[in-house]
N, C-alpha and C positions, 0 to 999 in steps of 0.2 A: 556524515552530516545530513540532516533532513532539511531540505530547502522548500519553502512554499512561495510560489510565484503568483501574484495577482495582477491580472490585466484589467486596468480601470477605465479603459475607453468604452463608451456605450455602443460603439459600432465595431464590426469585425473587419479584419483585413486592412487595418490602418497602420500608420507609422509606429504607434505604440506596440502593436503585436509584433511587428518586424524587429523592433529593438529587443523585445523579450526573446524572440527566436535567437538573436545574437547572444544574449545573456545565457540562455539555456545551453547553447552550443559551447559556450566558454566554461561551463561548470566542470570542475575536475572530475575525472572518472571515479566511480565508487560512491559518489554522493547520490542520495535519493531525492528526486524532484517531483513535487506535485504542482500542477499549473491549473489555475482557475480563472476563467473570464467572468468578472463580476456581472456583466450584462446577461449571462446565462443563468444566473441565480434567480430563484423565485422567493421574494420576501418583501415585506412592507418596509420601505426605507425610513419611515417616521417612528421615532421613539416617543410614542403618544403620551406616556405618563412621566417622562424623564426618569429619574431614579426613585420616584416615590412609590412606584408599583411595577412589578415585573411584567414586561410584555413577553409572552411566551414565544419562543423561537420556532420558525418554520423549519422543516427538515433540512433545507439547504444551509441554514445558519448553524444548525447542529453540526453539519458536516464541516463547514469552514472553521467553526470553533475547535473541533477536534484536531484539524490540521494545524491551526495556529498554536494550539497547546503543545502539540508534538514537535513542532518545527524548531530547528536550531537557528535558522536564518530565514528572514522574510524579505521578499522582493516585491515592490509595488511600482507600477508604471502607469502614467496617465497624462493626458494633455492638460495644460493649465488654461482654464477658462475663467475670466474675470478674477484673476488672482488666486484661484483655488482649484480643487479637483472637481470633476463632474459630480452632479448631484447624487447619482446612484452609489458612487463610491463613498461619498460623504455619509450617505444613509447607512452603508455597511459599517463604517466606523462608529456611528451613533448606536447601532443595534448590537455591535459585537464587543467593543472595548468597554466593558462594564465593570463596576465595582465588584470586587470579589473574584473576578476572573483575571483582569489585566492590571488592576491597581486596587488599593484598599486605603480609604481615608482613616486617620486615627480618630479615636473618640475624644481624646483630651487635648489635642492641639491641631494646628493647621497643616500638618505634614501628612505624608502618605507613604505606603509601601509600594514598591515597584515590582509587581508580581511576574513580569515578563523578563526579569533579570536572567542572565545566562544565554540570551538570544541576541542576535545582531540583525541589522536591516540595511537594505539598499533601496533608495527611492530614485526613480528616473522620471523626469517631467519634461515634456516637449512644450514649446511655446513659440509664439510669434515674436515675443520680446527678446532682444539680445540679452544674454546673461549679465553683461556689464551694466546695461540699462536697468535690469532687475535689481542689481545691487545698488547703483547710484541713486536711482529715483524712488525705489520702493523698499530699500533697506533689506532686501532678501527676505521679505516677510513670509513668503511661502516656504522657503527653506527653513527658516527659524521655527515656524509653526510645526512642521513635520518632525524636525529634529528634536525640538524641546517640548512642545505642548502636546504632541500626539505620541509618537513612538518613544522618544526619550522619557516622557512622563510615565510611561508604562514600564520602563526599564530596559528597552532595547539598547544595546551598546556594543560596538559603535553604530551610529546611524549615519550612513554616507548618502549624500544627495548629489545627483548628476542632473544639472539643468542644461537642456539641449535646445538651442535656438540661435537665430530665428529659423523657422521651418518654411515660411511662405516664400513665394517668388522663386521656387526652385532651389532655395538655400539648403534644404534638407538633403537633396541629391548630391550637392557639392560637398557637403560636410560629412556625409555618411561614412566614408572610409576612416576618417579621424574618429568619429563617434564609435565605430565598430571596435577600434583598438582600445578605446577607453572602457567600453563596456566589457570587452573580453578580459581586460586587466582587472576590472572590478569583480567579475564573476570568479576569476581564478583566486583572488585574494580574500574572499569572504571568510571571516573568522570571528566568531563571537568572543567578546571579552568576558572573563569570569564564567566560563561555561559550567563550572562546578556548581554555580548558584542556580542553575536551571531546575525548576520544579514544575511538574504538571498540575494544573489547578482546576481543570474542567470538572472532574468528578466531584470534588468538594463544593464547587460552585453550584452544580446542578442539584446537589443534595441539601442545599441551604433551606 
C-alpha cells in the first residue's frame, strides 16, 4: 500500500509533526510512505479564477498531485485554528482538489463522480477545544466537513477523523500516551474500501 502523509502545520517541530512521527512508526512493514510538510512547498495558495480558468501548477503541486494520484491511503494532520485548518493547507486543497482530477460534475444533473474512489484517508487535528465541546457546541463541524465535503466528496472511503484536545496548559503531555496508542492503532488498520475502484487520473487531467 502506498501511503501519503501531509503535515499541515505551518511551523516545524510542533505537536502535529510529533503525532505524524507516531503514525509513521505505526505503519505496517512493507508499505511505501511519502511524507510532505505543506509548509515546505512553494505555491500560490489562491485559486485566482476558481474553476473558470485553469491556474497552472507550480512544480511542487505537480509533485503532490502525482503522489496523491498514486496513493492508496492519505494521512493529513493539522492544528484547528478558528474552526478550520491553517490557511496554507486550505490553499493546497483549493489548488489541488480540482474537477477532472479528484471529482467530476455531471453535465445533465447536480451529481458528480468521485474520482478518488479506491483510496482511504485519516485526518488528525489538534485543538484547544475538548472534543466533547467540539461535538456539543459546534456539531463536529470540522469533522463533518473533512469527512463529507472534502475527502468524502472526492471518493476517499473510509475517512477516519481523530480529534485530539485540549492541548493547552500541559494537557497534551498528559494525554500523549493515550493518543500514541490510538494513532498506532489507526496506522496499523488503514485499509481502503473498494480498492479495485482505484484509477489514476493525473495523466488524463493534464492532457485535457
